[in-house]
KEDREN-622139 format. One record per residue (C-alpha): residue in one letter; residue number from 1; x negated, y negated, z. Coordinates in steps of 0.2 Angstrom, whole numbers. Layout:
N
   res     n      xx      yy      zz
     A   NUM       X       Y       Z
...
//
This chain:
663
   res     n      xx      yy      zz
     M     1    -313     163    -786
     C     2    -300     173    -777
     G     3    -289     189    -778
     I     4    -270     189    -781
     A     5    -257     201    -778
     G     6    -238     202    -778
     F     7    -222     211    -782
     L     8    -204     209    -788
     S     9    -194     222    -778
     A    10    -178     230    -785
     A    11    -172     233    -767
     P    12    -180     219    -756
     N    13    -182     224    -738
     P    14    -183     208    -727
     A    15    -191     218    -712
     T    16    -205     226    -722
     D    17    -209     214    -737
     P    18    -221     203    -726
     D    19    -231     218    -721
     V    20    -232     225    -738
     I    21    -239     209    -746
     T    22    -251     207    -731
     E    23    -257     225    -733
     M    24    -259     222    -752
     L    25    -270     207    -749
     S    26    -280     216    -736
     R    27    -285     229    -749
     I    28    -293     215    -759
     R    29    -299     204    -745
     H    30    -317     206    -751
     R    31    -313     195    -766
     G    32    -308     180    -755
     P    33    -315     181    -737
     D    34    -312     163    -733
     E    35    -293     163    -731
     A    36    -277     171    -736
     G    37    -259     167    -739
     Y    38    -242     173    -746
     Y    39    -226     167    -753
     L    40    -209     176    -750
     D    41    -192     173    -758
     D    42    -178     185    -762
     G    43    -185     200    -771
     I    44    -202     192    -774
     A    45    -218     191    -764
     M    46    -235     185    -770
     G    47    -251     180    -761
     T    48    -269     175    -763
     V    49    -286     179    -754
     R    50    -297     164    -757
     L    51    -315     162    -760
     A    52    -316     143    -757
     V    53    -327     135    -770
     V    54    -318     119    -776
     D    55    -309     108    -764
     L    56    -313     117    -748
     A    57    -301     108    -737
     T    58    -285     106    -746
     G    59    -285     120    -759
     A    60    -276     133    -749
     Q    61    -264     145    -759
     P    62    -251     149    -763
     M    63    -248     132    -769
     S    64    -232     123    -775
     D    65    -227     107    -783
     A    66    -218      93    -773
     T    67    -201     100    -778
     R    68    -205     118    -772
     R    69    -198     125    -788
     Y    70    -215     130    -795
     W    71    -227     141    -786
     I    72    -244     147    -791
     C    73    -257     160    -785
     F    74    -273     157    -795
     N    75    -289     167    -797
     G    76    -304     160    -805
     E    77    -310     142    -810
     L    78    -304     129    -822
     Y    79    -320     121    -828
     N    80    -312     106    -837
     H    81    -300     102    -822
     I    82    -307      84    -820
     E    83    -303      80    -838
     L    84    -286      88    -838
     R    85    -282      80    -821
     E    86    -285      63    -829
     E    87    -274      67    -844
     L    88    -260      73    -833
     G    89    -261      58    -822
     G    90    -259      47    -837
     L    91    -243      57    -841
     G    92    -236      53    -824
     R    93    -241      70    -815
     Q    94    -244      67    -796
     F    95    -258      76    -787
     R    96    -259      80    -768
     T    97    -276      89    -768
     R    98    -293      89    -778
     S    99    -291     108    -782
     D   100    -292     115    -800
     T   101    -277     126    -794
     E   102    -266     111    -793
     V   103    -272     105    -811
     V   104    -267     122    -818
     L   105    -250     121    -809
     Q   106    -246     103    -815
     A   107    -252     108    -833
     W   108    -240     122    -833
     I   109    -226     111    -827
     Q   110    -230      98    -840
     W   111    -234     109    -856
     G   112    -228     126    -852
     Q   113    -237     140    -860
     D   114    -245     128    -872
     C   115    -257     123    -857
     L   116    -266     139    -859
     S   117    -275     135    -875
     R   118    -281     119    -866
     F   119    -290     128    -852
     N   120    -308     131    -852
     G   121    -311     143    -838
     A   122    -311     160    -831
     F   123    -294     164    -824
     A   124    -280     175    -820
     F   125    -264     168    -812
     A   126    -246     170    -807
     V   127    -233     156    -808
     R   128    -216     158    -801
     D   129    -201     147    -807
     A   130    -189     148    -792
     V   131    -175     140    -801
     A   132    -176     150    -817
     D   133    -181     165    -807
     E   134    -195     169    -819
     L   135    -213     175    -816
     F   136    -227     172    -828
     L   137    -244     180    -828
     A   138    -259     174    -838
     R   139    -277     179    -841
     D   140    -291     169    -849
     R   141    -296     171    -867
     Y   142    -311     183    -865
     G   143    -305     193    -850
     K   144    -317     186    -837
     R   145    -305     189    -823
     P   146    -294     205    -821
     L   147    -276     206    -819
     F   148    -266     223    -818
     Y   149    -248     227    -817
     A   150    -236     241    -815
     D   151    -218     240    -821
     R   152    -208     253    -811
     A   153    -190     257    -808
     D   154    -192     252    -790
     G   155    -202     236    -793
     F   156    -214     226    -803
     L   157    -232     225    -796
     F   158    -247     215    -800
     A   159    -264     212    -793
     S   160    -282     207    -797
     E   161    -287     225    -792
     M   162    -277     241    -793
     K   163    -282     246    -776
     A   164    -269     234    -769
     F   165    -255     245    -776
     H   166    -259     258    -762
     A   167    -250     247    -750
     Y   168    -233     247    -760
     P   169    -221     260    -753
     G   170    -220     276    -764
     F   171    -234     271    -775
     R   172    -246     285    -780
     F   173    -261     285    -792
     E   174    -262     298    -805
     L   175    -276     299    -818
     D   176    -270     298    -836
     P   177    -279     311    -847
     H   178    -274     301    -863
     E   179    -283     286    -856
     L   180    -298     296    -851
     K   181    -300     301    -869
     S   182    -301     283    -875
     I   183    -313     278    -860
     Y   184    -324     293    -863
     G   185    -324     289    -882
     I   186    -328     270    -882
     W   187    -335     268    -864
     T   188    -322     257    -858
     P   189    -303     256    -857
     L   190    -294     247    -871
     P   191    -289     229    -867
     D   192    -272     233    -861
     R   193    -275     250    -852
     S   194    -282     257    -836
     P   195    -287     275    -831
     F   196    -271     278    -821
     R   197    -253     282    -827
     G   198    -241     268    -827
     V   199    -254     254    -823
     R   200    -259     242    -837
     Q   201    -270     227    -837
     L   202    -265     210    -845
     P   203    -275     209    -861
     P   204    -287     194    -863
     G   205    -279     179    -870
     S   206    -261     185    -865
     L   207    -246     179    -856
     L   208    -233     191    -848
     T   209    -216     185    -844
     V   210    -205     194    -831
     R   211    -187     189    -832
     E   212    -171     198    -826
     G   213    -180     214    -824
     R   214    -188     214    -842
     T   215    -206     210    -847
     A   216    -212     201    -863
     L   217    -230     201    -868
     H   218    -237     187    -879
     T   219    -254     183    -886
     Y   220    -257     164    -884
     E   221    -275     165    -892
     E   222    -282     177    -904
     L   223    -301     181    -903
     A   224    -310     171    -917
     V   225    -327     177    -922
     D   226    -327     168    -939
     A   227    -329     150    -944
     P   228    -332     139    -959
     P   229    -350     138    -965
     F   230    -361     126    -956
     T   231    -366     112    -968
     G   232    -380     104    -958
     T   233    -398     107    -958
     P   234    -407     121    -947
     A   235    -412     107    -935
     E   236    -395     101    -934
     A   237    -389     119    -930
     A   238    -401     120    -916
     A   239    -396     104    -909
     L   240    -378     109    -910
     V   241    -381     125    -900
     R   242    -392     116    -887
     D   243    -380     102    -884
     T   244    -365     114    -883
     L   245    -374     125    -871
     R   246    -380     111    -860
     T   247    -362     104    -859
     S   248    -356     122    -854
     V   249    -369     124    -840
     E   250    -364     106    -834
     L   251    -346     111    -833
     R   252    -350     127    -823
     L   253    -361     118    -811
     R   254    -345     109    -804
     S   255    -343     116    -787
     D   256    -342     111    -769
     V   257    -354     125    -765
     E   258    -371     129    -771
     V   259    -373     138    -788
     G   260    -387     150    -791
     V   261    -392     159    -807
     Y   262    -395     178    -811
     L   263    -412     179    -819
     S   264    -416     195    -829
     G   265    -432     187    -838
     G   266    -424     188    -855
     L   267    -419     174    -867
     D   268    -401     171    -861
     S   269    -403     170    -843
     S   270    -419     160    -845
     I   271    -410     147    -855
     V   272    -396     146    -842
     A   273    -409     144    -828
     R   274    -418     130    -838
     L   275    -402     121    -841
     A   276    -396     123    -823
     T   277    -413     116    -817
     D   278    -412     101    -828
     L   279    -394      97    -823
     S   280    -396     100    -804
     T   281    -402      87    -791
     H   282    -409     101    -780
     Q   283    -420     116    -783
     V   284    -410     130    -791
     R   285    -411     147    -783
     T   286    -412     162    -795
     F   287    -409     180    -791
     S   288    -415     196    -799
     V   289    -416     215    -798
     E   290    -432     224    -797
     F   291    -434     243    -799
     E   292    -447     255    -791
     D   293    -447     264    -808
     R   294    -458     253    -818
     T   295    -451     259    -834
     L   296    -435     250    -829
     D   297    -443     235    -821
     E   298    -443     217    -828
     S   299    -450     208    -813
     S   300    -465     201    -820
     S   301    -455     192    -834
     Q   302    -443     186    -821
     R   303    -456     178    -810
     A   304    -465     171    -825
     V   305    -449     162    -830
     A   306    -445     156    -812
     R   307    -462     149    -811
     H   308    -461     140    -827
     V   309    -443     133    -824
     G   310    -447     129    -806
     T   311    -433     139    -797
     R   312    -433     146    -779
     H   313    -433     164    -784
     S   314    -428     180    -774
     A   315    -427     198    -779
     I   316    -421     214    -772
     A   317    -430     231    -775
     I   318    -419     245    -781
     S   319    -424     264    -779
     T   320    -416     279    -785
     V   321    -410     283    -767
     D   322    -401     266    -767
     V   323    -392     270    -783
     V   324    -386     287    -777
     E   325    -381     281    -760
     N   326    -371     266    -766
     F   327    -363     274    -782
     P   328    -346     278    -774
     A   329    -344     261    -767
     A   330    -348     253    -784
     V   331    -336     265    -793
     H   332    -322     261    -780
     H   333    -324     242    -784
     A   334    -325     246    -803
     E   335    -309     256    -803
     V   336    -313     265    -819
     P   337    -325     279    -825
     V   338    -342     272    -830
     F   339    -355     279    -842
     R   340    -370     274    -833
     T   341    -376     269    -816
     A   342    -381     251    -820
     L   343    -367     243    -810
     V   344    -374     249    -794
     P   345    -390     238    -794
     M   346    -378     223    -798
     Y   347    -367     228    -783
     L   348    -382     228    -772
     L   349    -389     211    -780
     S   350    -372     202    -776
     R   351    -373     208    -758
     H   352    -391     200    -757
     V   353    -384     184    -765
     R   354    -370     183    -752
     D   355    -382     186    -738
     A   356    -393     171    -745
     G   357    -377     160    -743
     I   358    -373     159    -761
     K   359    -355     160    -767
     T   360    -356     156    -786
     I   361    -369     162    -799
     L   362    -372     158    -817
     S   363    -377     172    -829
     G   364    -381     176    -847
     E   365    -366     187    -851
     G   366    -359     184    -868
     A   367    -374     178    -877
     D   368    -378     194    -886
     E   369    -360     196    -892
     A   370    -359     178    -898
     F   371    -376     176    -906
     L   372    -378     193    -913
     G   373    -391     199    -901
     Y   374    -388     217    -901
     S   375    -397     229    -913
     L   376    -380     236    -916
     F   377    -377     221    -927
     R   378    -393     224    -937
     E   379    -389     243    -939
     T   380    -372     238    -946
     M   381    -379     226    -959
     L   382    -392     240    -964
     R   383    -379     254    -966
     A   384    -367     242    -975
     S   385    -380     238    -988
     W   386    -388     255    -988
     H   387    -383     260   -1006
     R   388    -390     244   -1013
     L   389    -407     246   -1005
     S   390    -423     254   -1012
     D   391    -431     268   -1002
     E   392    -445     256    -996
     E   393    -432     243    -990
     R   394    -423     257    -980
     R   395    -439     262    -972
     R   396    -443     244    -967
     G   397    -426     242    -960
     V   398    -427     258    -950
     A   399    -444     254    -943
     V   400    -438     238    -934
     L   401    -420     243    -931
     H   402    -420     249    -912
     P   403    -437     245    -905
     E   404    -430     248    -888
     L   405    -425     266    -891
     A   406    -438     280    -890
     H   407    -427     291    -901
     F   408    -429     278    -915
     G   409    -448     278    -914
     P   410    -460     283    -928
     E   411    -459     302    -925
     H   412    -440     301    -928
     R   413    -439     290    -943
     H   414    -436     303    -956
     H   415    -422     310    -945
     V   416    -415     293    -942
     T   417    -415     288    -960
     G   418    -405     303    -965
     L   419    -393     300    -951
     L   420    -390     282    -956
     G   421    -387     288    -974
     R   422    -374     299    -968
     F   423    -365     285    -959
     A   424    -366     273    -974
     E   425    -348     275    -978
     E   426    -334     271    -967
     R   427    -325     286    -959
     L   428    -314     278    -946
     E   429    -305     263    -954
     G   430    -310     247    -946
     L   431    -323     255    -935
     F   432    -338     256    -947
     S   433    -350     247    -936
     H   434    -348     258    -921
     E   435    -346     275    -929
     L   436    -364     280    -925
     R   437    -362     275    -907
     Y   438    -345     284    -905
     Q   439    -353     301    -909
     N   440    -359     301    -891
     G   441    -341     298    -886
     R   442    -336     313    -896
     F   443    -347     324    -886
     V   444    -340     318    -870
     Q   445    -323     323    -876
     R   446    -328     341    -872
     L   447    -325     337    -854
     L   448    -307     336    -858
     K   449    -293     349    -861
     D   450    -285     338    -874
     R   451    -296     338    -890
     A   452    -285     325    -900
     E   453    -293     310    -909
     P   454    -300     300    -895
     F   455    -301     284    -906
     A   456    -283     284    -912
     D   457    -277     270    -900
     L   458    -292     259    -905
     L   459    -288     262    -923
     A   460    -271     257    -921
     L   461    -277     241    -911
     V   462    -288     235    -925
     R   463    -275     240    -939
     D   464    -262     229    -930
     T   465    -273     214    -926
     P   466    -270     199    -937
     G   467    -285     194    -948
     Y   468    -296     209    -943
     A   469    -296     217    -960
     T   470    -303     202    -968
     L   471    -318     201    -957
     S   472    -335     206    -963
     P   473    -343     222    -956
     T   474    -354     211    -944
     Q   475    -339     201    -938
     K   476    -329     217    -935
     A   477    -344     223    -924
     Q   478    -343     207    -914
     W   479    -324     208    -912
     L   480    -326     226    -906
     E   481    -340     221    -894
     F   482    -330     207    -887
     K   483    -314     217    -885
     T   484    -322     233    -878
     L   485    -339     234    -870
     L   486    -340     215    -865
     A   487    -322     213    -857
     G   488    -320     231    -851
     Y   489    -338     234    -844
     L   490    -351     220    -844
     L   491    -339     207    -838
     S   492    -329     218    -826
     S   493    -337     235    -820
     Q   494    -354     228    -821
     G   495    -350     210    -818
     E   496    -335     202    -810
     R   497    -330     217    -800
     M   498    -348     220    -792
     G   499    -349     201    -788
     L   500    -332     200    -780
     A   501    -336     216    -770
     H   502    -346     204    -759
     G   503    -337     188    -762
     V   504    -349     181    -776
     E   505    -341     172    -791
     N   506    -350     174    -808
     R   507    -349     160    -822
     C   508    -354     163    -840
     P   509    -359     148    -849
     F   510    -361     158    -866
     L   511    -343     162    -865
     D   512    -337     144    -866
     P   513    -325     142    -881
     G   514    -336     128    -888
     V   515    -352     139    -887
     V   516    -343     154    -895
     R   517    -337     143    -909
     A   518    -355     135    -911
     A   519    -362     153    -913
     A   520    -349     158    -926
     L   521    -354     142    -936
     V   522    -372     145    -936
     N   523    -374     164    -936
     L   524    -383     171    -952
     R   525    -383     153    -960
     F   526    -402     151    -959
     D   527    -408     169    -957
     D   528    -404     187    -962
     G   529    -400     192    -944
     W   530    -416     203    -942
     Q   531    -424     190    -930
     E   532    -414     191    -914
     K   533    -404     175    -910
     A   534    -415     165    -922
     V   535    -405     148    -920
     L   536    -404     150    -901
     K   537    -422     153    -899
     E   538    -426     138    -910
     A   539    -414     127    -899
     F   540    -424     131    -884
     R   541    -442     134    -890
     D   542    -449     118    -883
     V   543    -443     121    -865
     L   544    -446     140    -862
     P   545    -461     150    -859
     Q   546    -467     161    -874
     E   547    -462     177    -866
     P   548    -443     177    -867
     L   549    -445     169    -885
     T   550    -457     183    -891
     R   551    -455     199    -881
     R   552    -446     214    -887
     K   553    -428     214    -881
     Q   554    -427     226    -866
     P   555    -409     231    -862
     Y   556    -404     231    -844
     R   557    -405     250    -838
     A   558    -404     259    -821
     P   559    -409     277    -816
     G   560    -398     289    -825
     S   561    -391     306    -821
     A   562    -408     314    -816
     A   563    -407     302    -800
     F   564    -394     314    -793
     Q   565    -406     329    -794
     E   566    -418     320    -782
     R   567    -406     316    -769
     R   568    -390     327    -769
     P   569    -377     317    -760
     D   570    -362     325    -751
     Y   571    -350     318    -764
     L   572    -359     328    -778
     E   573    -349     343    -772
     L   574    -334     335    -781
     V   575    -342     342    -798
     L   576    -352     357    -792
     S   577    -338     370    -793
     E   578    -324     374    -805
     R   579    -312     374    -791
     E   580    -316     356    -787
     L   581    -317     351    -805
     A   582    -299     358    -808
     K   583    -292     345    -796
     I   584    -296     332    -809
     D   585    -281     331    -820
     G   586    -286     333    -839
     I   587    -304     340    -835
     E   588    -309     356    -843
     P   589    -318     364    -828
     V   590    -328     377    -837
     F   591    -338     365    -849
     A   592    -339     352    -835
     K   593    -347     365    -824
     R   594    -360     370    -838
     L   595    -364     352    -840
     V   596    -367     349    -822
     D   597    -378     364    -820
     K   598    -389     359    -835
     V   599    -391     341    -828
     M   600    -395     347    -811
     T   601    -408     360    -817
     T   602    -416     350    -832
     E   603    -431     338    -831
     A   604    -426     320    -835
     A   605    -434     321    -852
     G   606    -424     336    -857
     I   607    -407     327    -854
     S   608    -400     319    -869
     T   609    -392     302    -869
     K   610    -375     310    -873
     E   611    -377     322    -859
     D   612    -382     308    -847
     H   613    -367     298    -852
     A   614    -356     313    -850
     F   615    -362     317    -833
     V   616    -360     300    -826
     H   617    -343     299    -834
     L   618    -338     315    -825
     L   619    -345     311    -808
     S   620    -337     293    -808
     T   621    -320     301    -813
     A   622    -322     314    -799
     V   623    -326     300    -787
     L   624    -311     289    -793
     N   625    -300     305    -791
     Q   626    -305     307    -773
     Q   627    -303     289    -769
     F   628    -287     285    -778
     V   629    -277     301    -781
     L   630    -282     313    -768
     T   631    -283     300    -754
     R   632    -276     282    -752
     G   633    -294     275    -752
     D   634    -293     270    -733
     D   635    -311     277    -731
     M   636    -317     265    -744
     R   637    -308     249    -737
     T   638    -319     234    -733
     S   639    -306     225    -723
     Q   640    -291     226    -712
     A   641    -275     216    -712
     A   642    -278     211    -694
     G   643    -295     203    -699
     M   644    -288     192    -712
     N   645    -288     173    -710
     L   646    -270     171    -714
     T   647    -268     152    -715
     T   648    -253     150    -727
     V   649    -236     159    -725
     I   650    -221     153    -735
     D   651    -205     162    -732
     R   652    -190     155    -743
     R   653    -178     170    -741
     Q   654    -160     166    -737
     N   655    -161     175    -721
     G   656    -178     169    -716
     L   657    -187     152    -714
     L   658    -183     139    -727
     A   659    -199     130    -726
     G   660    -217     136    -726
     G   661    -231     132    -714
     R   662    -249     134    -710
     R   663    -256     145    -696
//
């Protein structure tokens, strides 16, 4: 895992370009604290801060081929690099290192962009062709690793994190009210967007080519959530899932450093911990979050699984004070407004993991999306069949729909039944599955001056996506979860960004392409979807304790907006007055102030879910505005350029060195 950054300058400055790329890298040094390096040529600079996980001795970046025509800055891991190295060697490619970075580079030279569909990994990288004067940026198919860019009149910038752009001369961040509408509506940026004007992210499964001052975006792999019907038996389906997941975990244990596991106590992380233990020659270390608030805590389940599997378990206790005090730092690393505080405990957990000497972690992300684990999928099936059901069938469906949500409890079922009936017909074309959830997003829109349709861009995305219209309602729900909440929040704001804030790499066995395809093959083939992850549970029934197999699903939650009542931090001043709120572009300060006043004076039980989301969205936006727009983020920096271990400097400019060297 690493961080990458670079620029193509319309007016190269030989005197300052080395300082600019060094400063860009210093802004993201937390992603790769082990070493750093950069490459310079006429009009281009690119560099890497490295977290050394594979080939610790010879994997330094930037890396070139023997001819020095091709150069790469690589962030992530290529899990099938051993198999690809063997295949490429058979085709005559020569290797100088053991690193997966060199496998990516040689694959690019051998196959061009066709190599991308061969990769099984989590990655975002830049390849420079010095002869053709081309730059290529690529990102993995599920968006596990970030990559942002800004195409400006004075240059083209790219980086793993947007904060690196602070270092580019003349660059200034501005919040984009249009993008805030979408973020507030669907809880995350769209796959190609960011909250800032002029800054985009490379969508998952995409390749961007920069040539002669022009850019071209290409999708190399569309997300596939459908598959031909599985023709085997239930036992064969369980075996397929079990074997595919075992292979996935085995690939993700490839590392020259120790690999740990995040253990929530639920089904998915328990499976990962079990497989990691079976496949490891040493005792696996597992890590968890515990909460002082017992209504949020899952520590008893975590410890039970750890004992059963036989891991060396460690946990960190999180209090309301911890969440409030660390919220700005977590938001700074997330770089996007968030709708809940759940990223903060993950930020603190990754620090705990780093301090324990672990650089790489396996987690259960992606299982609910791939294997239909969310109650959202059952709600979609219920609403889609509403008009074909009897009153009794509707009542039975409502009774077991959202057992984890208090407002779906027995005393609310009459109201819920009426609500589901009103949403039994599609109102937003292609978004049927999420229309009920998006009602909370419509409330949050009241924070904004612009009251235009918040889902217009998402409607355009699904309309223009090949094959989307032919998917079933449940498959459309899956597609939306993969493209929005998974890639835009769970893998990023709450996942990768919190891990790399402290130099901890996360790996997701459930997001192996083979596992996702296996799930698509067996989903709803042997059950009606109302038993959570039926085939997945059957696949691991004999090797897990009963609790993760039978207990009610408990979504991961953290203290909400009421936490800021108990301990009012100094940064709360950013939302306590209309004068401060007016500094945030696009925010309607009068309504925002009324919302803040209510949240600050109402007991937790009296704050609705939509009000809670709106407050956290507003506060995180205000914090981002302070960190990125009103200042240059220097007070949040975790490193200085002078402190970087700058080991590799390649300067190929005509008026500079013609050869690179290591310091």
